[in-house]
N, C-alpha and C positions, 0 to 999 in steps of 0.2 A: 498708874497711868491715869491722868485726869482727862476728862472729856475735852477740855479746852486745848490740851496738847494734841489730841487726835484731830480736832477741828483745824488746828494750825497746820498740821501735816497735810490735810486735805486741800489747803490753799497753795501748797508748793507744787512746782512742776515735777514731772517724772524724773528729770535729770537731778534735781535737788534731792528728791527722795532717794534716788539710787546712791548719791554721795552720802547721805545720812545713813543708809543701810550699810555701806562700806565702812563708815566710821564705827557703827555699832558692832559690826562683825569683828573689826580689829580690837575693839574694847573687850568683846567676848573672848577673843583669843588670849588677850593679856590676862583676863580673869582666870581662864583655864590654866594658863601657864603658872600663875601665882598659886593656884590650887595645887598643882603638881609639885611645886617647889616648897610648899608649906607656908607661904607668905599670906595666904588668904584666910581671914578669920570669919568673914561673913559670907557663908555659902549661898545665902538667898540672893546675892547680887547676880550670880550666874543665871538663876532662873528668871529673875526680873529682866536681865539683858536679853535672854532668849525670847521672852515675851515681847519686848520692845521691837526686836528685830522682826518677829513674826507680824506684828501690827504694822510696821512700815511696809513689809512685803504685801500685806493685805491691801493697804491704801494704794500701792503701786498697781496691783491687780485691778482694783476698782477703777482707777483712772484709765488703765488700758482698755478695759471693757467698755467704759463710757466713751472713750475715743473711737473704738470700733463701731459702736452703735450710733453715735451722734456726730462723728466726724472729727471734732477736736474738743478736748476737755479743758 
């Protein structure tokens, strides 16, 4: 994860971030499915995708807290 990517996410709206989180979760599901069927050779992709999902959720939480505290983010 590069800092520029994280900064880019912080400019998105909560709706856009939620869509990105859904896409990431779907990709994580596909990676886990590939792991179970024996088609996944690079296991580090699962860990990286879990991390990306968590970072997106963190940005969503930050935006919600800012919205509660300041009105609108």
